[in-house]
N, C-alpha and C positions, 0 to 999 in steps of 0.2 A: 210674667216670666218671658224673657227674651229668647227667641229661637236661635239656635246655633246656625251659623252660615259658613260654608266652606269657601274660604277666600285665600288668595295668594298673600303670603306675608310680606310686609314691607320692612319689617324689623329683623326677622330671622330668615335671611335668604343668602344663598351663595350664587345661584344662577338666576332663577326666575321666581323664587319664593314658593314653589309648589310644595316641596317637602316640608318647609316651615309651616305652611298653611295646613297641610294634612296633619302634622304633629300637633298643632294648636287645636284643631278640630277634635281630634281623638284624645287629647290630653297626654300625649306621648312625648318623649324626648326627641328633639329634631335630629340628633345624631343617630338614633336608632332608625328613624325613617330614612335618613340618607344612606345608612348601611344596607337597609333592605332594598333601596333603589339601586345601589351599586351592584348588589348580588343579582338583581333582576336584569341589569344591563349586561352583566357578564354571562348570564345564562341565556337570555333571549334578546340578544343585541338589537336587532332592528325593531322588534315589537315594542320593547320598553322605551326606546328612544322616541318612537312615534307617539306612544302613549303620553310621555312627558310633554312633548311639544303640543299635543292636543289639549292636555290639561292646562298648560300654560296659556293657550289661546282661549279656552273656555272659562276657566276660573276667574271671577272678578278679583281685582286687587282690593285688599282691605282698605277701608276709608282712612285717609290720613288724619292724624290728630293735629290739633293746633300747633303742637311743638314741632311736628315734622314739617309743617308748611312754613314755619317761621313767624306766624302770627300769634299773638297773645303769649309769646315766650316771656318768661320771667326776666326782669331786668336785674342784673347783678348775679352774684354767685348763687348756685343752688346748693343748699345744705346737704 
């Protein structure tokens, strides 16, 4: 069994991929996580912004798949 790892998303991101990574880790919808982050920003402005920046700096980015790097991409149309 593979252990889950908290990483920044490269596919589901708007700014840094932190909310997309948190959503993927917990199995939640990324829109819900973004709404929670927005409420946190509105309620605790400086603290939540600093927390997001720290998470962005600390969380590793998820590994790129061959399709994202451009190698081993299928030739021709994908069904």
